[in-house]
C-alpha positions, 0 to 999 in steps of 0.5 A: 507467476512472479515474472508475469506480475512484475513485467505487466505491473512495471508497464501498466502502473508506471505508464499510468502514473506518468500520464497523471503527474503532479507538477512534473512528478509521477505520484506513488504511494508505499505502504504495507499490510498483512494477510492471513494464510492457512494454519498449517505447520509449514506456513506457521514455521515460515511466515510466523504470526503475531506475538500473543504476549504470553507463553503457551503451555510453557513453550518458548514460542508465543503464538497467536491466531493465523500465520500472517504474510506481510506485504508491501506495495508500490502503487500508482495512487491515481489509478490504484495500479500496483507497480511493484510488491515485496512480501514474505514472513511477518517478522520482517519489518515492512520498511525492509520490504519497502527498501527493495522497492526503491529501485523500481521507483522512476526518476521525477517521482513523488512517493507518499508514505506514512510516519512509520517511514520517517527514518533516515535509513529509509528516506535518505537512500530513496532520494539518493538513488535516483534523479528527483526522487521525492517523498512526503510523510507526516511527523511523529509526536517525538520528531525533532529538528532545527529550523534553518529558514522560514519559507512562509506561513507554517512553512520552514526549511529544517535540518534533521540530525541522523542518529549514531545508531542509524549511521552504524547500521548504514555508514553511507548515511550523512550526519544530517539532512535537510527537509521541509516542514509544513504545518496544517490543521483540519477543522476539529483536529489537532495541528499536524506537520508534513515533512517532505524533500520538496524544499523548493517552495516556489515550484511546490507550493505548501497549499498544494502539498497539504492537499496532496498528502491526503491522496496517500489514503488511496493505498489503504483503499486499494488494500480494502479492495483486495482483502475485503472484496477480492478475498470476500472478507475471508482475508486468508490465502488458502494454500498450505505451503509457503511455495503455494501461498507465494504463487497464489499471492502473485495470482491475486495481485495479477487479477487485481491489476487486470481489473484496475487496468480495465477500469482505467481504460473505461475512465479515460473514455468517459473523462473521469478519474479511475477511482471514480469507477466502482471497483466492486461492480467492475470486479463482479462483472469481470468475475461473471465474464470469466466464469462464462468464458470457462464454458463458452466457445472461444469464438463468442468470448471477444463479444462477451468481453465487449459487454464488460466495457459497455456495462462498466460505463454505468459504474461511475460513482459521484464525486467524493465528498470533501468533508465528512458529514459525521465523525468516525466512530466505533460501532462494534466493540472487539470480542471479549472472548480469548484468542484461540492459539494453536496447541501441540495436540492440534499440530500433531493432528494436522500432520497425521 
């Protein structure tokens, strides 16, 4: 299952990103999320879970909720096809998983990441490991730098100092590295800083970079498609052993890419972006056809799958609204009830 995903993902996602470049660069996103797994002793021991913040019954470990699998993906942002992924125990930092994906990133590419990745140990190896591998991220409130040159309004070439702690972990890191800082502000929001390795202000205009960074949210929509719609909001991998969880996770990722691949093909025929096809409608149609294929005669399956193509033409969504009509707000508050944590007695009952 792992080989099948890696082989197909490498072909489909990179070809998709290559066909829809921005200023000669293939566009990707990297981010991480968590998925619940079945609460068995084997899964809890292997994957771990969130720290509850208190000791349970005097034991050394502090347990909370379901065991969690942490997963990081490399996504072709304009098609949502997954190019590579790494996952495993929750306790491992997502940036460690991300580092294992840099080798799959092609040359002449641009990867969008959130500010959690603003770290010399993450970004410097990314640019140094290939030809024209670039990144864009957002600054933290504590980010500091030294201005080298003004490139334009709200646009500067700057120098970042690499900490001694980072160089102690990775002696190959330089004392400092150059980047570009671009200021922007959306109406009703605080000013923000974008940081990027795209230091050529003529080749990569600041206005386009400001607009481009918001495509990073496509990866969050991809996580929603998998967790909310494919897993039907259960958000739990049902297998009770780490090996079975791994196999099931590879299966979920393969199925997601298959649906997205068909959506991309239909979008190209219709002359729209793949993200303008309804994932929910396309997924339901594919599921219905797969269920039919399980009981149908082999000779009738090709014609049946042709119906998917015909029906997907009706799943085109209207263009996205550039501005929200209403601000984000919390409609439901979190529960006041205490969290249910595993106990020794419940663990013994499961093992009997």
